[in-house]
C-alpha positions as CSV (number, residue, x, y, z in Angstrom):
1,M,-16.5,-13.1,44.3
2,P,-19.5,-10.9,41.7
3,L,-17.6,-11.5,38.7
4,L,-17.5,-15.6,39.1
5,A,-21.1,-15.2,39.5
6,L,-21.2,-13.5,36.5
7,Q,-19.6,-16.2,34.7
8,S,-21.5,-19.1,36.2
9,Q,-24.9,-17.1,34.9
10,Q,-26.3,-18.8,31.5
11,L,-25.7,-15.9,28.5
12,T,-29.6,-15.8,26.9
13,A,-30.1,-13.6,23.6
14,T,-32.9,-12.7,21.8
15,E,-31.8,-12.6,17.5
16,L,-33.4,-10.7,14.6
17,S,-31.8,-10.9,11.6
18,V,-32.1,-8.7,8.3
19,G,-30.4,-10.2,4.4
20,G,-30.4,-12.1,2.2
21,A,-30.7,-16.0,0.5
22,A,-30.1,-17.9,-2.6
23,V,-30.6,-21.3,-3.1
24,M,-29.1,-23.2,-6.2
25,A,-30.2,-25.9,-7.2
26,R,-32.5,-27.5,-10.4
27,H,-34.6,-24.1,-10.0
28,T,-32.7,-21.0,-8.7
29,F,-34.1,-19.1,-5.4
30,A,-33.2,-15.5,-4.4
31,G,-34.4,-12.9,-2.1
32,A,-35.3,-10.8,0.9
33,E,-34.8,-13.1,4.8
34,L,-35.6,-12.1,8.0
35,G,-34.9,-13.8,11.0
36,I,-35.9,-14.6,14.5
37,A,-33.5,-16.6,17.0
38,R,-33.0,-17.1,20.9
39,R,-30.2,-18.2,22.9
40,P,-31.5,-21.0,25.5
41,G,-28.2,-21.2,27.0
42,T,-24.7,-20.2,26.4
43,E,-23.5,-22.4,23.2
44,T,-27.0,-23.4,21.8
45,R,-29.3,-21.0,19.4
46,I,-32.7,-21.9,17.7
47,A,-33.6,-19.8,14.5
48,V,-36.4,-19.9,12.2
49,A,-36.2,-18.1,8.9
50,F,-38.4,-16.5,6.4
51,A,-37.0,-15.7,3.4
52,G,-39.3,-13.9,0.3
53,G,-38.2,-13.8,-3.2
54,S,-37.9,-15.4,-6.6
55,D,-37.3,-19.2,-7.9
56,D,-37.2,-19.4,-12.0
57,G,-39.0,-15.6,-12.4
58,H,-41.8,-17.5,-9.9
59,A,-43.2,-15.7,-6.7
60,A,-41.6,-17.9,-3.9
61,G,-41.2,-18.3,-0.3
62,R,-38.9,-20.5,1.7
63,A,-38.7,-21.1,6.1
64,Q,-36.2,-22.7,7.9
65,L,-35.4,-23.7,11.2
66,T,-32.2,-24.8,12.8
67,L,-30.8,-25.6,15.8
68,Q,-27.5,-23.6,16.1
69,L,-24.4,-24.6,18.2
70,L,-22.4,-21.6,18.6
71,V,-17.9,-22.0,19.1
72,N,-17.1,-18.8,20.9
73,P,-20.4,-16.6,21.9
74,T,-18.9,-14.7,23.8
75,A,-16.1,-13.6,22.0
76,R,-16.6,-9.5,21.6
77,N,-14.0,-9.1,18.9
78,G,-12.8,-11.2,16.4
79,M,-15.3,-13.6,14.8
80,G,-17.8,-16.9,16.1
81,L,-17.9,-19.4,14.3
82,F,-21.8,-21.3,14.0
83,A,-23.1,-24.9,12.8
84,G,-27.1,-26.2,12.9
85,L,-29.3,-28.8,11.5
86,G,-32.9,-28.7,11.6
87,A,-35.2,-28.1,8.8
88,A,-36.3,-25.8,5.6
89,C,-39.3,-25.9,3.3
90,S,-40.6,-23.9,0.0
91,G,-43.3,-23.2,-2.1
92,R,-43.4,-21.0,-5.3
93,R,-46.9,-20.3,-7.1
94,G,-47.6,-23.4,-9.5
95,S,-45.9,-25.4,-7.8
96,A,-46.4,-27.6,-4.3
97,G,-44.3,-27.3,-1.6
98,K,-41.2,-29.3,-1.1
99,G,-39.8,-29.8,2.6
100,W,-35.7,-30.6,3.5
101,L,-33.2,-31.4,5.7
102,A,-31.3,-28.4,6.8
103,V,-27.2,-28.2,7.3
104,L,-25.7,-25.1,7.7
105,L,-21.7,-23.3,8.6
106,G,-21.4,-20.1,9.5
107,L,-19.2,-17.1,10.6
108,E,-20.5,-14.3,12.4
109,A,-18.7,-10.8,13.5
110,A,-18.3,-10.4,17.5
111,P,-20.9,-12.9,18.6
112,G,-20.9,-11.6,21.6
113,R,-21.8,-7.9,21.0
114,R,-25.5,-6.1,20.4
115,N,-24.7,-6.2,16.6
116,S,-22.7,-7.6,13.9
117,W,-22.6,-9.2,10.4
118,Y,-22.7,-13.0,9.9
119,V,-22.9,-15.6,6.9
120,E,-24.4,-19.0,6.1
121,L,-23.5,-21.4,3.7
122,G,-24.9,-24.8,3.7
123,L,-27.3,-27.1,2.2
124,A,-31.0,-27.0,2.0
125,G,-32.9,-28.1,-1.0
126,G,-29.9,-27.1,-2.9
127,A,-26.4,-24.9,-2.4
128,R,-27.7,-22.3,-0.1
129,V,-25.9,-19.0,1.1
130,A,-27.1,-16.0,3.6
131,A,-25.9,-13.5,4.4
132,G,-26.8,-9.8,6.3
133,W,-26.9,-8.0,9.6
134,R,-27.9,-9.9,13.0
135,L,-29.1,-7.4,16.2
136,R,-29.0,-8.8,19.5
137,K,-30.9,-8.4,22.8
138,F,-29.0,-9.7,25.7
139,P,-29.4,-9.9,29.4
140,V,-28.7,-6.3,31.7
141,W,-25.9,-7.8,33.4
142,W,-24.1,-8.4,30.4
143,R,-23.0,-4.7,29.2
């Protein structure tokens, strides 16, 4: 009976990610990315990522906010697929900021574990790729 009670609870989590991101378009951006996300329920994640780096030799920054759908969020082994939709913006020295619709597909290792790698491919002002390491904090009952 206790197992059934745990299965009916929502799996919430807070996540921190560290990695790199690149966007290939008319101007190419490459830099380090830091993200924070919250899983308010079992199958969704609200994520924000901030990147700082270079855009064709100029100092630049990017931000992206997405709502993501997790296909198998409790998998402790194997891969987890996710998709996201949101908004992105960028700015660089000597140029006005710009904003875009952000669409992404991603793959992460063991989304039900405390930490793992991830990779994202998408569109946000150009073709975007990001990869890194994600740290998660789950509720005590999940352990």
